[in-house]
KOLTI-596067 format. One record per residue (C-alpha): residue in one letter; z, x, y. Coordinates in pm, whole numbers, plus 50000, padded with zeros to 5 digits. Each point is the difference from the previous one (the first is absolute). Example, Ala and Ser with C-alpha at 12.3 -4.5 7.8 and 13.67 -1.06 7.14 Angstrom:
2
a,50780,51230,49550
s,49934,50137,50344
***
This chain:
276
m,82237,23141,84292
i,50283,49743,49924
r,49956,49819,49643
i,50176,49734,49872
n,49987,49961,49631
i,50016,49638,49815
h,50000,50011,49624
s,49773,49742,49948
r,49869,49686,50079
s,50253,49835,49782
s,50288,50120,50212
i,49846,49847,50346
f,49906,49710,49819
l,50377,49938,49828
v,50131,50124,50398
v,49835,49724,50138
a,50046,49694,49741
g,50355,50104,50031
i,49982,49935,50386
s,49800,49725,49986
a,50283,49810,49706
s,50272,50193,50220
a,49849,49773,50288
l,49934,49670,49809
f,50362,49978,49823
f,50113,50018,50361
v,49834,49761,50147
l,50035,49750,49648
g,50375,50058,50040
v,50005,49884,50388
f,49793,49719,49895
v,50258,49891,49708
g,50273,50052,50193
n,49918,49751,50283
v,49866,49771,49738
i,50346,50007,49807
p,50307,49804,50139
g,50286,50191,50151
p,50067,50199,50345
d,49748,50116,50160
l,50039,50407,50067
f,49698,50049,50232
s,49852,49779,50302
a,49610,49941,49953
d,49950,50258,50262
t,50193,50251,49839
l,49786,49897,49618
s,49665,50041,50180
s,50126,50347,50185
w,50087,50125,49669
v,49672,49897,49826
t,49792,50145,50284
a,50160,50356,49952
v,49980,50000,49654
a,49614,49921,50005
t,49950,50270,50299
v,50218,50262,49750
v,49745,49899,49717
i,49717,50004,50244
t,50064,50321,50085
v,50099,50136,49666
l,49631,49908,49850
t,49822,50156,50314
f,50186,50312,49967
i,49900,50039,49625
l,49638,49860,50110
a,49965,50320,50237
i,50153,50194,49745
e,49786,49948,49719
t,49654,50010,50254
w,50127,50316,50078
r,50013,50142,49679
l,49655,49837,49906
r,49868,50161,50340
a,50137,50349,49876
a,49877,49927,49642
q,49677,49919,50129
t,50007,50313,50287
e,50074,50217,49725
q,49697,49886,49741
i,49775,50030,50272
a,50118,50383,50062
d,50008,50058,49623
l,49611,49885,49980
r,49933,50211,50305
r,50116,50294,49816
e,49840,49960,49692
s,49658,49941,50195
i,50007,50381,50132
q,50176,50123,49693
p,49817,50334,49816
n,50101,50064,49663
v,49838,50389,49890
s,50041,50127,49707
l,49925,50290,49778
a,49778,50002,49748
l,49875,50266,49703
n,49688,49914,49859
s,49727,50181,49773
s,49683,50110,50153
p,49647,49878,49972
a,49879,50352,49921
s,50255,50084,49710
i,50320,49810,49859
h,50147,50364,50010
f,49960,50013,50365
m,50314,49764,50190
d,49941,49855,50366
a,50275,49912,50215
k,49919,49657,50206
v,50233,49898,50268
t,49878,49599,50114
n,50176,49740,50226
n,49963,49708,49848
g,50239,49802,50220
k,49870,49771,50321
g,50071,50275,50256
i,49914,50334,50136
a,50249,50228,49851
r,50122,50286,50212
n,50185,50369,49982
i,49978,49995,49607
r,50192,50281,49832
f,50063,50096,49631
t,50319,50140,49879
f,50072,50128,49590
l,50283,49880,49852
n,50145,50122,49648
r,50046,49743,49731
d,50380,49946,50143
g,49879,49921,50331
s,50094,50349,50155
p,49755,50209,50222
a,49757,50192,49758
t,49925,50347,50077
i,49658,50177,49885
d,50248,50222,49748
s,50121,49699,49849
q,49705,49822,49991
p,49656,50244,50037
i,49765,49702,49994
i,50087,49918,50326
k,49845,50330,50120
t,49665,49885,49897
f,50024,49654,50213
k,50122,50183,50279
r,49653,50165,50033
l,49894,49665,50121
a,50069,50012,50399
m,50058,49616,49958
i,50252,50022,49769
d,50147,50334,50156
r,50019,49843,50348
g,49905,49697,49936
i,49781,49735,50176
e,50040,49875,50359
s,49802,49656,49976
l,49850,49811,49706
g,49806,49658,50063
v,50013,49681,49819
g,49849,50039,49613
q,49911,50379,50096
e,50041,50238,49747
l,49995,50401,49992
s,49930,50169,49669
s,49944,50340,49927
f,49997,50258,49660
v,50340,50140,49942
f,49990,50168,49649
s,49881,50064,49703
f,50165,49968,49659
l,49755,50320,49854
e,50182,50185,50285
l,50361,49857,50059
s,50122,50198,49755
s,49972,50324,50114
e,50086,49854,50415
i,50308,49889,49855
g,50088,50228,49713
r,50139,49693,49764
d,49844,49780,49802
v,49747,49721,50188
f,50217,49724,49842
s,50330,50106,50106
p,50031,49947,50392
y,50093,49701,50137
l,49946,49863,50353
n,50182,49768,50192
v,49901,49948,50379
m,50132,49817,50278
i,49794,49856,50268
n,50125,49932,50330
y,49741,49819,50266
e,50058,49729,50310
d,49813,49723,50117
v,49866,49970,50369
e,50305,49926,50131
g,50248,50223,49855
r,50149,49840,49695
i,50048,50289,49731
y,49889,49877,49633
t,50023,50201,49635
n,49829,50009,49704
s,50013,50217,49721
f,49750,50149,49718
a,50142,50165,49683
v,49797,50151,49704
d,50067,50138,49683
f,49753,50259,49872
v,50043,49957,49674
q,49826,49622,49987
y,49664,50234,50055
k,50057,50138,49657
g,49711,49916,49758
i,49829,49788,50260
s,49619,50029,49937
r,49648,49840,50106
l,49687,49951,49785
g,49698,50014,50175
g,49908,50049,50367
s,49981,49728,50297
p,49671,49861,50062
l,49990,50082,50321
e,50010,50365,49907
s,49707,49972,49752
i,49826,49804,50299
s,50052,50288,50271
s,49910,50224,49697
e,49697,49875,49963
i,49920,49953,50407
k,50115,50384,50041
t,49721,50097,49747
f,49713,49792,50117
r,50111,50177,50374
q,49985,50326,49862
a,49671,49954,49825
f,49862,49830,50336
e,50139,50304,50233
k,49823,50243,49781
v,49618,49826,50033
s,50106,49913,50368
s,50090,50303,50150
s,49708,50203,49789
n,49613,50005,50035
r,49935,49832,49673
r,49764,49662,49981
l,50131,49692,49758
g,49730,49888,49772
i,49990,49662,50134
d,49698,49772,49904
v,49878,49740,50264
y,49817,49707,49877
s,49828,49738,50241
a,49822,49673,49931
l,49690,50153,49944
d,50119,50226,49777
r,50150,49713,49781
k,49693,49819,49995
a,49759,50256,49902
e,50261,50100,49706
a,49983,49624,49929
e,49606,49989,49979
e,50001,50297,49813
l,50242,49842,49736
q,49790,49730,49985
a,49666,50135,49977
l,50213,50212,49677
m,50079,49707,49797
d,49648,49834,50090
h,49859,50313,49827
q,50191,49993,49684
r,49970,49597,49962
r,49597,50083,49983
p,49846,50025,49619
q,49907,50312,49886
e,49611,50058,50085
***
């Protein structure tokens, strides 16, 4: 595509102003030359031809400049529309490492698409601190993550707002798996993915495990407490429903309530009578 670069609108204005001023000075010069007494260098027809020629050149230059400016604005508008279209289908895949609701010692790996389009061919590459490719020998923590198929083999497709989450490791068992201090690893992951039109995007996830050192949590989640209570109730109800035990339930009807009220009223009347 041919592109014509114009530095700024001020330069265009200066060019137009210069051309217009030159044409104006030429016409004024011709007019002044005809008014001042002296020998006539040009005839009337010659002067008219020169003025027409200069006006034609000025109009041609202005038309050319206007065409260039219109072309430039049209190209900018087309590029802006293309950018808006790309943004409307652009995915944004991220990897997060969060503590599990079950316990703060259990960690879940969560892959999420927070973009506006579908992400395809998601692949994960592990790097060292300096950006070079990492191996299991240099980063034993990689082996723990590669046990997940979505990390090892990648994800073929991830919809808008969709996420994949899975338990990945426990701090209580991580020391025996990597053979070193659980807070020593440094994880650096490069995420490569594509949109529906095949454009490639790159994102990164880095975490230094030392940031988890000293983290603690008091109490439990209210949802966990509710879940535990419901589980206890379900177990108690299953024992009753699965056996031949009968539930001791007293059922009262309207007649029973009326009879009970009459007995209570008779007892109160008896207590109010004077002792004979």
